[in-house]
C-alpha positions, 0 to 999 in steps of 0.5 A: 914653892920655897924650899927652905919651908918645906920637909924632905919628904915634900920636896921628894914629891916634886915632879922634876920635870914640871918645875924650874929651880931658881937660886938666887945669888947676892951679896953682902957690901958696901952701898955708899952712904945711904944704903945697907950692905945687905941691899943686894941680898934684900932686892934679889930675894924680893924679886925671887919671892914675888915671881914665886908668888905668881908661879908657885907650882912651877918655881922651886925657890931656893934660900939666897946665897948672900955671900959674893965675889965682892973683893972690888968693894973692900977698900970701902970696908963694910964688905963681906967677901970670897975671892972670885975663884973661891966664888966659883967653887962655891956655886958650884957645890951650891947647885950639885946637890939639887942637880944631883936629886933630879931636878933639871931646870935650874935659873940662877938669878943674881942680884950682884954684878960681881957674881956675873963672871962667877956664875956663868964659870960655875955653870960652864964647868959643871955643865959637861957633868949634867948634859941632860939639864937646862942650866941658865943664869942672868941678873934681874936687871938683865932680864928686865933691862928695857922695862927697868930703863923705861922706869928711870928717870936719870940719864943712866938708863943701866943698873949702876950701885946703890943708884936710882934703881937699887935706891928706889927699890929699897925705898919700896921694900925697906924704907926704914933702912935708907938714910935718905939725908946721905943720898948724893948723886955719884956720876961715873963719866962716860967715855965714848972711845971705852964703849964695849970695853971692860976696865978692871977697876975697883969701886974706890977707882970709880967713885968717891963715896960707893955710889954710881948713878942718880940715886937722888931721883930714887922714889918708892913708887918707881921702886914698887914698879921696878920690882914688879917688872923684874919679878915679871920677867922672871915668871916669864922666863921660867916658864919659857924654860918649862917649855924648853925641851931639855937637851938630848 
């Protein structure tokens, strides 16, 4: 079920106890020289819509929130963003109406790395007001980490930026928006001693042209499989959330 395509009376008739609300959140930001700034929004929307097609009665899909916390991309230009604190507040207000309307299971499906902290903080901050609800969040690439890693040919097996994963999926979904002649790898060196360490670098400090990963290895064939793998994991999680008893 797609929230935006339903009428208000149709939404009122949904059994709140037998559906998971999926809220995709993304960004509009630079994606190197070869991908459009709407890449994150296009990709997470495609994954969410593919999942909805497989679990229509169990999943209520909200419209994708395209505005993200992307200040770490601003120095490249081509980026729309709100500060971290504003994005946390925005997400809180985005989720409240659906929870106040009686829906008790929420899955925030993220498509942008900068939103990870904000979505988790937003859910943490509203959870005390909704103690009988299941509030969950994940980036689609984390849900399908092993499945996506198995499809990657490059040595980097985790999601980067405008990388083998994102470029492959865009080649599968919107090849008309990919500037193939501008695809260039941008390899971020791995420092063994930094394993597990968070560094608050902006993208200009990490890369010279806005990518992180082996985008030259991207293919549309891999991209189709990656979207399908991520959607399958979302469906699996949705069904698991429906089986999970609500907190008492």
